[in-house]
C-alpha positions in Angstrom: -14.3 2.1 216.8 -10.8 3.2 215.4 -10.0 2.0 212.0 -6.8 -0.4 211.8 -4.9 2.0 209.7 -5.6 4.7 212.5 -4.3 2.5 215.2 -1.1 1.6 213.3 -0.2 5.0 212.5 -0.5 6.3 215.8 1.5 3.3 217.4 4.2 4.1 214.9 4.1 7.8 215.9 4.2 6.8 219.7 7.2 4.3 218.6 9.2 6.8 216.9 8.7 9.5 219.6 9.5 7.2 222.5 12.5 5.7 220.4 14.1 9.3 220.2 13.2 10.4 224.0 10.8 12.9 223.0 7.6 13.5 225.3 4.2 14.1 223.8 4.3 17.7 224.7 7.5 18.3 222.8 5.9 16.8 219.9 2.9 19.1 220.2 4.9 22.0 220.3 6.9 21.2 217.4 3.7 20.3 215.5 1.9 23.3 217.0 -1.0 21.4 218.4 -2.0 20.5 222.1 -0.3 17.2 223.7 -3.9 16.0 224.4 -4.3 15.6 220.4 -0.9 13.8 220.4 -2.5 11.2 222.6 -5.5 11.0 220.5 -3.4 10.2 217.4 -1.4 7.5 219.2 -4.1 5.7 220.4 -6.0 5.9 217.1 -8.8 7.7 218.6 -8.4 10.8 215.8 -7.3 10.2 212.4 -4.1 12.1 211.3 -4.6 14.2 208.4 -2.1 14.2 205.4 -0.8 17.8 206.3 -0.5 17.0 210.0 1.2 13.6 209.3 3.8 15.5 207.2 4.3 18.0 210.2 5.0 14.9 212.6 7.2 13.5 210.2 9.3 16.2 210.2 9.1 16.5 213.8 10.5 13.0 214.5 12.8 12.9 211.5 11.3 10.2 209.4 9.8 10.0 206.0 5.9 9.8 206.1 6.2 6.3 204.6 7.5 5.4 208.1 4.0 5.3 209.7 2.8 2.8 207.2 5.6 0.2 207.4 4.4 -3.1 208.6 0.9 -2.3 207.9 0.4 -5.2 205.2 1.4 -7.8 207.6 -1.5 -8.3 209.8 -0.6 -11.6 211.5 2.9 -11.2 212.9 6.0 -11.8 210.9 7.5 -15.6 211.3 11.0 -15.8 212.4 13.7 -18.2 210.8 13.5 -20.8 213.3 9.5 -20.8 213.5 9.3 -18.4 216.2 6.6 -15.9 216.1 7.7 -12.1 216.2 4.8 -9.9 217.1 3.9 -7.3 214.9 4.0 -4.7 217.6 7.2 -5.5 219.2 8.3 -1.9 219.5 5.1 -1.6 221.5 6.5 -3.5 224.4 8.3 -0.8 226.7 10.9 -3.6 227.5 11.8 -4.1 223.9 12.2 -0.1 223.4 14.2 0.0 226.4 16.7 -2.8 225.1 16.7 -1.1 221.6 17.5 2.3 223.1 20.0 0.6 225.7 21.7 -1.4 222.8 22.3 1.8 220.8 23.8 3.8 223.7 26.7 1.1 223.7 30.0 2.0 221.8 30.0 0.3 218.4 32.7 -1.9 218.9 31.2 -3.3 222.1 27.8 -3.4 220.4 29.0 -5.4 217.6 30.3 -7.9 219.9 27.2 -7.9 222.1 25.3 -8.5 218.6 27.5 -11.7 218.0 27.2 -13.0 221.3 23.4 -12.9 221.1 23.3 -14.4 217.6 25.7 -17.3 219.1 22.9 -17.7 222.0 19.8 -17.8 219.8 21.4 -20.3 217.6 22.1 -22.5 220.8 18.5 -22.0 222.2 
């Protein structure tokens, strides 16, 4: 059975890779391993060594600490209005699609969309 830390780190690798639009094959090539190994890391089936995590962080352009963010929060963060926000919010493909689409919008329109979403969430 996979250790929860290995699963968390693997999810963070997958989230970041997906967020920047990189395939498992592309990441594997940058790191110098087979894409099947990336699959095993992302599922937590295999542990990522410290040196390999360093290489992955460089390839994904994040600090190594990125992979451990949110690890201490095991039960999900609670939103301001008592709504439950899942720990694995970015594990949802729809949520990731939304984030990617949001950042593809020009900045001035993005700010207005953000304000609209804030108003709508306050009403709900």
